[in-house]
Structures are given as C-alpha cells and as structure tokens.
VOFIZA-675082 format. One record per residue (C-alpha): x, y, z; residue number from 0; residue in one letter. Coordinates in pm, whole numbers, always signed. Each point is the difference from the previous one (the first is absolute). Layout:
<rs>
@px:X; py:Y; pz:Z; resi:NUM; resn:A
...
</rs>
This chain:
<rs>
@px:-393; py:-3549; pz:-175; resi:0; resn:M
@px:-268; py:-239; pz:+134; resi:1; resn:D
@px:-307; py:+219; pz:-55; resi:2; resn:N
@px:+72; py:+263; pz:-261; resi:3; resn:R
@px:-346; py:+156; pz:+6; resi:4; resn:E
@px:+15; py:+59; pz:+376; resi:5; resn:T
@px:+352; py:+138; pz:-28; resi:6; resn:W
@px:-103; py:+242; pz:-275; resi:7; resn:L
@px:-301; py:+119; pz:+198; resi:8; resn:A
@px:+211; py:+60; pz:+312; resi:9; resn:E
@px:+263; py:+183; pz:-205; resi:10; resn:T
@px:-260; py:+229; pz:-156; resi:11; resn:L
@px:-137; py:+84; pz:+345; resi:12; resn:V
@px:+353; py:+71; pz:+124; resi:13; resn:E
@px:+73; py:+232; pz:-293; resi:14; resn:L
@px:-331; py:+179; pz:+48; resi:15; resn:A
@px:+82; py:+85; pz:+362; resi:16; resn:D
@px:+180; py:+334; pz:-15; resi:17; resn:T
@px:-180; py:+149; pz:+299; resi:18; resn:S
@px:+288; py:-29; pz:+246; resi:19; resn:A
@px:+82; py:+334; pz:+162; resi:20; resn:S
@px:+371; py:-49; pz:-75; resi:21; resn:E
@px:-27; py:-125; pz:-358; resi:22; resn:F
@px:+342; py:-34; pz:-168; resi:23; resn:V
@px:-5; py:-49; pz:-376; resi:24; resn:D
@px:+339; py:-178; pz:-10; resi:25; resn:T
@px:-122; py:-270; pz:+240; resi:26; resn:E
@px:-326; py:-28; pz:-192; resi:27; resn:Y
@px:+187; py:-50; pz:-329; resi:28; resn:L
@px:+233; py:-256; pz:+156; resi:29; resn:R
@px:-313; py:-194; pz:+99; resi:30; resn:T
@px:-125; py:+17; pz:-359; resi:31; resn:L
@px:+336; py:-120; pz:-133; resi:32; resn:A
@px:+12; py:-293; pz:+242; resi:33; resn:S
@px:-355; py:-107; pz:-91; resi:34; resn:R
@px:+78; py:+18; pz:-371; resi:35; resn:L
@px:+315; py:-204; pz:+64; resi:36; resn:R
@px:-214; py:-275; pz:+154; resi:37; resn:I
@px:-253; py:+15; pz:-284; resi:38; resn:L
@px:+253; py:-1; pz:-284; resi:39; resn:L
@px:+277; py:-219; pz:+146; resi:40; resn:A
@px:+269; py:-70; pz:-107; resi:41; resn:P
@px:-1; py:+347; pz:-158; resi:42; resn:A
@px:+156; py:+291; pz:+190; resi:43; resn:E
@px:-183; py:+330; pz:+47; resi:44; resn:I
@px:+110; py:+364; pz:-13; resi:45; resn:G
@px:-227; py:+302; pz:+46; resi:46; resn:L
@px:+48; py:+359; pz:-106; resi:47; resn:I
@px:-221; py:+282; pz:+120; resi:48; resn:I
@px:-52; py:+343; pz:-150; resi:49; resn:G
@px:+121; py:+310; pz:+179; resi:50; resn:A
@px:-214; py:+312; pz:+28; resi:51; resn:E
@px:+288; py:+192; pz:-150; resi:52; resn:R
@px:+288; py:-157; pz:-186; resi:53; resn:G
@px:+83; py:-352; pz:-115; resi:54; resn:R
@px:-160; py:-321; pz:+131; resi:55; resn:P
@px:+186; py:-190; pz:+269; resi:56; resn:R
@px:+57; py:-358; pz:+104; resi:57; resn:L
@px:-258; py:-88; pz:+267; resi:58; resn:A
@px:+57; py:-371; pz:+69; resi:59; resn:A
@px:+188; py:-304; pz:-129; resi:60; resn:A
@px:-8; py:-365; pz:+101; resi:61; resn:T
@px:+367; py:-70; pz:-83; resi:62; resn:S
@px:+328; py:+184; pz:-38; resi:63; resn:D
@px:+10; py:-95; pz:-367; resi:64; resn:R
@px:-340; py:+156; pz:-63; resi:65; resn:T
@px:+95; py:+309; pz:+199; resi:66; resn:R
@px:+310; py:+47; pz:-216; resi:67; resn:D
@px:-186; py:-53; pz:-328; resi:68; resn:L
@px:-288; py:+235; pz:+83; resi:69; resn:V
@px:+248; py:+261; pz:+124; resi:70; resn:T
@px:+183; py:-38; pz:-333; resi:71; resn:F
@px:-327; py:+63; pz:-183; resi:72; resn:E
@px:-65; py:+316; pz:+198; resi:73; resn:L
@px:+352; py:+129; pz:-51; resi:74; resn:Q
@px:-19; py:-48; pz:-378; resi:75; resn:H
@px:-374; py:+64; pz:-39; resi:76; resn:D
@px:-9; py:-322; pz:-200; resi:77; resn:D
@px:-164; py:-338; pz:+64; resi:78; resn:G
@px:-333; py:-180; pz:+40; resi:79; resn:P
@px:-91; py:+144; pz:+341; resi:80; resn:C
@px:+71; py:+357; pz:-111; resi:81; resn:V
@px:-202; py:-51; pz:-319; resi:82; resn:R
@px:-296; py:-134; pz:+197; resi:83; resn:A
@px:+14; py:+308; pz:+219; resi:84; resn:Y
@px:+56; py:+253; pz:-279; resi:85; resn:R
@px:-246; py:-136; pz:-256; resi:86; resn:N
@px:-238; py:-219; pz:+199; resi:87; resn:G
@px:+101; py:-302; pz:-209; resi:88; resn:E
@px:+0; py:-360; pz:+118; resi:89; resn:T
@px:+320; py:-187; pz:-89; resi:90; resn:V
@px:-48; py:-376; pz:-3; resi:91; resn:L
@px:+283; py:-257; pz:+3; resi:92; resn:N
@px:+260; py:+196; pz:-193; resi:93; resn:Q
@px:+286; py:-242; pz:-75; resi:94; resn:D
@px:+314; py:+203; pz:+70; resi:95; resn:V
@px:+216; py:-260; pz:-180; resi:96; resn:S
@px:-157; py:+72; pz:-340; resi:97; resn:G
@px:+179; py:+187; pz:-277; resi:98; resn:A
@px:-251; py:+285; pz:-26; resi:99; resn:E
@px:-43; py:+190; pz:+324; resi:100; resn:Q
@px:-213; py:+309; pz:+73; resi:101; resn:P
@px:+243; py:+90; pz:+282; resi:102; resn:W
@px:+348; py:-118; pz:-104; resi:103; resn:P
@px:+184; py:+139; pz:+304; resi:104; resn:R
@px:-248; py:-153; pz:+243; resi:105; resn:F
@px:+4; py:-334; pz:-184; resi:106; resn:A
@px:+380; py:-13; pz:+15; resi:107; resn:E
@px:-4; py:+78; pz:+372; resi:108; resn:K
@px:-276; py:-258; pz:+64; resi:109; resn:A
@px:+185; py:-274; pz:-188; resi:110; resn:R
@px:+317; py:+76; pz:+197; resi:111; resn:A
@px:-178; py:-76; pz:+330; resi:112; resn:V
@px:-181; py:-308; pz:-130; resi:113; resn:G
@px:-349; py:+135; pz:-70; resi:114; resn:V
@px:-180; py:-162; pz:-295; resi:115; resn:R
@px:-350; py:+153; pz:-12; resi:116; resn:F
@px:-125; py:+347; pz:+97; resi:117; resn:A
@px:-358; py:+116; pz:+43; resi:118; resn:S
@px:-148; py:+322; pz:+136; resi:119; resn:A
@px:-341; py:+134; pz:+100; resi:120; resn:L
@px:-105; py:+360; pz:+56; resi:121; resn:P
@px:-149; py:+80; pz:+339; resi:122; resn:M
@px:-298; py:+186; pz:-130; resi:123; resn:R
@px:-361; py:+86; pz:+63; resi:124; resn:R
@px:-170; py:+132; pz:-313; resi:125; resn:H
@px:+241; py:+261; pz:-142; resi:126; resn:A
@px:+191; py:+53; pz:+326; resi:127; resn:D
@px:+332; py:-189; pz:+9; resi:128; resn:I
@px:+175; py:+11; pz:+338; resi:129; resn:V
@px:+277; py:-252; pz:-60; resi:130; resn:G
@px:+92; py:-330; pz:-165; resi:131; resn:A
@px:+70; py:-363; pz:+88; resi:132; resn:V
@px:+308; py:-168; pz:-148; resi:133; resn:G
@px:-5; py:-382; pz:-25; resi:134; resn:I
@px:+333; py:-170; pz:-67; resi:135; resn:L
@px:+62; py:-372; pz:-45; resi:136; resn:D
@px:+339; py:-170; pz:-1; resi:137; resn:A
@px:-122; py:-359; pz:-31; resi:138; resn:R
@px:-125; py:+11; pz:-356; resi:139; resn:G
@px:-370; py:-18; pz:+85; resi:140; resn:S
@px:-257; py:+242; pz:-136; resi:141; resn:T
@px:-288; py:+154; pz:+195; resi:142; resn:V
@px:-342; py:-132; pz:-97; resi:143; resn:S
@px:-277; py:+228; pz:-121; resi:144; resn:A
@px:-209; py:-98; pz:+304; resi:145; resn:Q
@px:+277; py:+92; pz:+244; resi:146; resn:D
@px:+54; py:+331; pz:-179; resi:147; resn:I
@px:-373; py:+74; pz:+34; resi:148; resn:A
@px:+12; py:-77; pz:+373; resi:149; resn:L
@px:+315; py:+209; pz:+43; resi:150; resn:A
@px:-171; py:+287; pz:-182; resi:151; resn:R
@px:-293; py:-26; pz:+243; resi:152; resn:T
@px:+232; py:+25; pz:+302; resi:153; resn:L
@px:+188; py:+291; pz:-156; resi:154; resn:A
@px:-325; py:+183; pz:-70; resi:155; resn:E
@px:-122; py:-60; pz:+355; resi:156; resn:A
@px:+324; py:+148; pz:+133; resi:157; resn:A
@px:-36; py:+295; pz:-236; resi:158; resn:T
@px:-347; py:+73; pz:+138; resi:159; resn:I
@px:+135; py:-25; pz:+354; resi:160; resn:G
@px:+285; py:+241; pz:-74; resi:161; resn:L
@px:-231; py:+250; pz:-170; resi:162; resn:R
@px:-242; py:-6; pz:+292; resi:163; resn:Q
@px:+282; py:+54; pz:+248; resi:164; resn:Q
@px:+144; py:+288; pz:-202; resi:165; resn:R
@px:-344; py:+162; pz:-28; resi:166; resn:A
@px:-37; py:-30; pz:+378; resi:167; resn:L
@px:+341; py:+160; pz:+55; resi:168; resn:E
@px:-87; py:+292; pz:-229; resi:169; resn:V
@px:-334; py:+50; pz:+176; resi:170; resn:S
@px:+164; py:-10; pz:+343; resi:171; resn:T
@px:+268; py:+245; pz:-109; resi:172; resn:Q
@px:-259; py:+244; pz:-136; resi:173; resn:R
@px:-206; py:-24; pz:+320; resi:174; resn:S
@px:+310; py:+71; pz:+207; resi:175; resn:T
@px:+90; py:+299; pz:-216; resi:176; resn:Q
@px:-354; py:+135; pz:+22; resi:177; resn:L
@px:-7; py:-37; pz:+378; resi:178; resn:Q
@px:+339; py:+170; pz:+27; resi:179; resn:H
@px:-121; py:+289; pz:-214; resi:180; resn:A
@px:-314; py:+32; pz:+214; resi:181; resn:L
@px:+200; py:-5; pz:+323; resi:182; resn:D
@px:+239; py:+265; pz:-137; resi:183; resn:S
@px:-292; py:+219; pz:-102; resi:184; resn:R
@px:-148; py:-17; pz:+350; resi:185; resn:I
@px:+334; py:+96; pz:+157; resi:186; resn:V
@px:+39; py:+295; pz:-238; resi:187; resn:I
@px:-352; py:+126; pz:+72; resi:188; resn:E
@px:+65; py:-17; pz:+374; resi:189; resn:Q
@px:+326; py:+190; pz:-38; resi:190; resn:A
@px:-168; py:+265; pz:-215; resi:191; resn:K
@px:-257; py:+60; pz:+273; resi:192; resn:G
@px:+266; py:+28; pz:+270; resi:193; resn:M
@px:+213; py:+246; pz:-199; resi:194; resn:V
@px:-302; py:+206; pz:-100; resi:195; resn:A
@px:-120; py:+25; pz:+360; resi:196; resn:A
@px:+344; py:+74; pz:+142; resi:197; resn:R
@px:+93; py:+270; pz:-250; resi:198; resn:L
@px:-342; py:+138; pz:-83; resi:199; resn:G
@px:+12; py:-104; pz:-363; resi:200; resn:L
@px:-250; py:-144; pz:-241; resi:201; resn:S
@px:+22; py:-373; pz:-72; resi:202; resn:L
@px:+133; py:+79; pz:-347; resi:203; resn:G
@px:+277; py:+221; pz:+143; resi:204; resn:E
@px:+86; py:-265; pz:+259; resi:205; resn:A
@px:+28; py:-261; pz:-273; resi:206; resn:F
@px:+229; py:+233; pz:-196; resi:207; resn:G
@px:+233; py:+23; pz:+300; resi:208; resn:L
@px:+14; py:-376; pz:+37; resi:209; resn:L
@px:+58; py:-48; pz:-372; resi:210; resn:R
@px:+275; py:+264; pz:-13; resi:211; resn:D
@px:+178; py:-155; pz:+297; resi:212; resn:H
@px:-25; py:-342; pz:-165; resi:213; resn:S
@px:+161; py:+128; pz:-319; resi:214; resn:R
@px:+270; py:+207; pz:+169; resi:215; resn:Q
@px:+113; py:-288; pz:+223; resi:216; resn:H
@px:-58; py:-281; pz:-252; resi:217; resn:N
@px:-242; py:-181; pz:+230; resi:218; resn:E
@px:-326; py:-171; pz:-82; resi:219; resn:R
@px:-301; py:+215; pz:+80; resi:220; resn:L
@px:-146; py:-271; pz:+223; resi:221; resn:A
@px:+324; py:-14; pz:+202; resi:222; resn:E
@px:-6; py:+376; pz:+51; resi:223; resn:V
@px:-364; py:-20; pz:+109; resi:224; resn:A
@px:+76; py:-280; pz:+245; resi:225; resn:A
@px:+275; py:+209; pz:+160; resi:226; resn:K
@px:-242; py:+288; pz:+42; resi:227; resn:V
@px:-253; py:-228; pz:+171; resi:228; resn:I
@px:+269; py:-141; pz:+232; resi:229; resn:R
@px:+105; py:+362; pz:+71; resi:230; resn:Q
@px:+349; py:-70; pz:-128; resi:231; resn:E
@px:-34; py:+275; pz:-261; resi:232; resn:L
@px:-147; py:+352; pz:+31; resi:233; resn:F
@px:-57; py:+237; pz:-286; resi:234; resn:M
@px:+208; py:+322; pz:+38; resi:235; resn:P
@px:-164; py:+296; pz:+177; resi:236; resn:E
@px:+56; py:+238; pz:-294; resi:237; resn:D
@px:-236; py:-203; pz:-215; resi:238; resn:T
@px:-302; py:+130; pz:+195; resi:239; resn:R
@px:-235; py:+247; pz:-161; resi:240; resn:R
@px:+126; py:+351; pz:+89; resi:241; resn:P
@px:-344; py:+116; pz:+115; resi:242; resn:D
@px:-19; py:-261; pz:+279; resi:243; resn:L
@px:+166; py:+24; pz:+345; resi:244; resn:P
@px:+250; py:-267; pz:+105; resi:245; resn:P
@px:-156; py:-321; pz:+123; resi:246; resn:S
@px:+51; py:-74; pz:+371; resi:247; resn:P
@px:+200; py:-316; pz:-72; resi:248; resn:T
@px:+242; py:+182; pz:-230; resi:249; resn:N
@px:+30; py:+339; pz:+177; resi:250; resn:R
@px:+360; py:+105; pz:+68; resi:251; resn:T
@px:+78; py:-27; pz:+376; resi:252; resn:P
@px:+48; py:+339; pz:+173; resi:253; resn:P
@px:+351; py:+124; pz:+75; resi:254; resn:T
@px:+109; py:+82; pz:+355; resi:255; resn:D
@px:-37; py:+375; pz:-64; resi:256; resn:R
@px:-352; py:-43; pz:-136; resi:257; resn:T
@px:-92; py:-220; pz:+293; resi:258; resn:A
@px:+136; py:+256; pz:+245; resi:259; resn:A
@px:-215; py:+273; pz:-150; resi:260; resn:N
</rs>
C-alpha cells in the first residue's frame, strides 16, 4: 500500500456511502471484508452479522478456510468471533496452539486447517453491536495494536453505515404503511357514501353493511369498499330501511303482466 493515509480516507468515504437506492448489505459487508483483508494482510477476514430474529449469520469471508471456521463457530456458538459479537469483547492474537484455550473446539478446528492466531472485533457503535470481525492468521504473525485500532475504525464506520441504512428502511416502511392506511381509509369513506346514498342509510349503517360483508366473506374491508366503488359489489336490497321506497337503481323490473296493465 503506497499511501496508507489516502487509502484509509478513501475507504472511510466508501463505507460512509450507503445512500444507493438499491443498497444490499451483503455486498456492503463483502466490501468491508476485502478492505480489512488489504489492511491486515496476510490475515484472512470473516464477518458475522446479527439477525433481527434468531442467530447471527456469516456475512462475508475472504477465503474458504475462514468461511469454514466462522461457520463452525456459528454452529457451535463457540469461538472468538462469536464472543466478540455476544459480549462486545476484543480478542487479540489468541494463539490456538497453546495448552489453555478459551474455545477448545474452535482451537482444535483452527489448528487442523493451519491457523495459528485468531483475533476478533465487535462491530459496534456505543452499546449497539451489529456483528463481529474475525481475523485469522496462518503464517504465525500477530496483528499489531496500530492495525487493530485502524481495523476497529473501519468496523465502526461500517456499523454506522448499516445503522443509518436500517433506520432509513424502517422509516420508509412506516411511511408506506401510513400511506396505505390513508388510502384505504379514503376508499372506505367513499364506499360508505355510495352505499348510504343508494340504500337510504346513515353513514354508520352503511359502514356496518360493509364491515359485515367483510367479515362474512373473509375479505379486507378496503377490498370490499373498492369493489363497491367499481360497482362490482352491491349491497342486498333487503338491507334498506323499511320506511323508504326502493331506489330507482335497485327497483325490481316489472313483469310482463304488470307491464300489460
């Protein structure tokens, strides 16, 4: 890396840009993993991300070996990356060849595939932890404190980007739901007016008819109202108030005998 400062600045700008209309978190996290791979080479990088419901999942890995090891951690809920995610702890240069291991199963698996040192960083902003970065080295070299600090900065920048994107998605979803509710309410009010005028009912009685039809036919009230507006559905004639004459649009056509008279 010829100019590390410039590279870091460009990477931070890249991670801050989550404004794309078709933002995809998996691609974003792959970008983070590839940048960390460049920063911490020769170490390999694996990322896990928290799920809204359920267990965290593997989000990105820079090698098949790292993918397998991080997947092993997730399956057994045991290892440095999982601990960083669960407890917000930073794991720095854990020698998996040592006699005393905090994660014996992970250490055995890591040794079997040639990994010597394991580190992990939580992806966090204040108390909010969204994922974790796993750093695995098979060449016997440890990660310096300076590189860990820089990696933590990139991870935090990505965390901020993810949180902003998720907040935007929630806001957009709520706005869409509110607009849908407003549109449905307008349709229902229009249908109430049409039924009330056609059958000589009060607005409350007209609404009762629409609601009863919705329940009896297991249809959403807004769908029933839309059918009324499109004149695909008419309320039955016997629902009119008995003291009112039949409306012209619903009057029973005369029979031949009546017409003849």
